[in-house]
N, C-alpha and C positions, 0 to 999 in steps of 0.2 A: 756597367749596368745603365748609367745615365746616357752614355753614348748610344747604346742599343735602343733605348727608349726614344731618343732624339731622332735616330735614323728611321725607326718605325713610324713615328709621328710625321716626319717629313714625307715619307713614301705615301702615307695615307692622305695627307693634304694634297700632294701632287696628283694622286689618282682621282680624287674628288674634283679637282680643278680641270683636269684634262679629259675626263670621260663624260662629264655631265651627268644629269640625273633625269630619268623619264618621269619622276614624280613632280616635276614642276611643269606648269602649263603656260602657254602664251596667250595673252589677251588678244582678242581680235583688234585690228587696227582701229584706233579711236577709243580703246579701252573696253572694260568689261561691258557686256551686253546683258541687260536685265529687262524682261518683258513679262507683264502679267496680263492675262486675257481670259475671257470666257469662251469656251468652245462647246458648241451644241453637238448632239449626236449626229454623226455623219458629216460634220463640218471639218474643213481643212484650213489651217492657218499657214501662211508662208512668211518667213523672215529671212531677209538677205543680210549677209555680213561678210566683211572683208577679212579673210583669215591670212595670217602671216605664213609665208613659205618656209618650209623646213623647221617649223616649230609646232609642237603638239598643242592643240586646243581642245579643251573639255567642254562639252555642251550638255547641260542637264535640264530636263523638263520634269516637273512634278505636278501631278494632278491633285485633286482634293480627297483622294482615297477610295472612291467607289466607281471607277470607270476603267476604260481600256484605251489608253493613249499610245499611239504608235508614232515613231519619229524616224525621219530619214534625212541624211545630208547628201545633197546633189552637187557635183562639181559644175563649173561653167560649161563643160562639154556634155552635161546631162548624165554623167555616170554616178551611180550610187556609191559613195565612198564610206558611209557608215550608216547603220540602221539598228533600231531596237524595236522589235515587233513581238514582244513576249506576252501580250495579254494583260499586262499590268498598267497602272496609270502613272508610271514614271519611266523616264528614258535616260540612259547614259550613253553619250556618243563621243568618240575620240577621233579627231581628224588631224592629220599632219600633211598639209598640201606640199607639193613640189615647189610651187612658187606662190607669191602673194596674189590672191585672186578672190573674187566675190563668190561665195558659196550660198546655196539656198537650203534653209532648214524647213522641212515640211512636217507639220504636226497635225495628226488626224485623230479625231475622237471616234473610235469604233464601238464605244459603249452605248448603253441605252439611256444615259443620263447626261445632262449638261454638267460640265466640269469647269472649275476655276483652275487654270494652269499657270505655272510660273516657269519661265525659262531663264537660265543663266549660262553665259558663255564666258569662260576665262581660261 
C-alpha cells in the first residue's frame, strides 16, 4: 500500500513539473504593471508594455462600475491579439506572445460618463 501511494505521488509530482500550468501568469518585463487613470467618454488611453515570449500574461482593466470600457491588445505588427468589447466597464485580456516584444493596450471609454479605471498586467 505504501509503495503504491509513493508511486502515485511521484507520478503526480512529475506531471506537475513537466506539464506546467496555464493558471500561472508571466509579469511583463520589468514587473507587474499597474496604472490608474481617468478616462472621459469617447476618450482612448494607450499603454505600451514589453511582454515575455511564450509566457501567458493576464491584463485586467476595471472601471468604477457605471460605464462601458473596451480593451484591445495590439501586437508590434498591428494585429489584434486579444480584445474585450462586451459593453461592461471591466476587461480581461490574455496574451501569449511568440517572442518578447512590446505590445500596446488600448482602453476606450464608450460610455456616457467619465470613469476612473485601473489596469493591472501580471
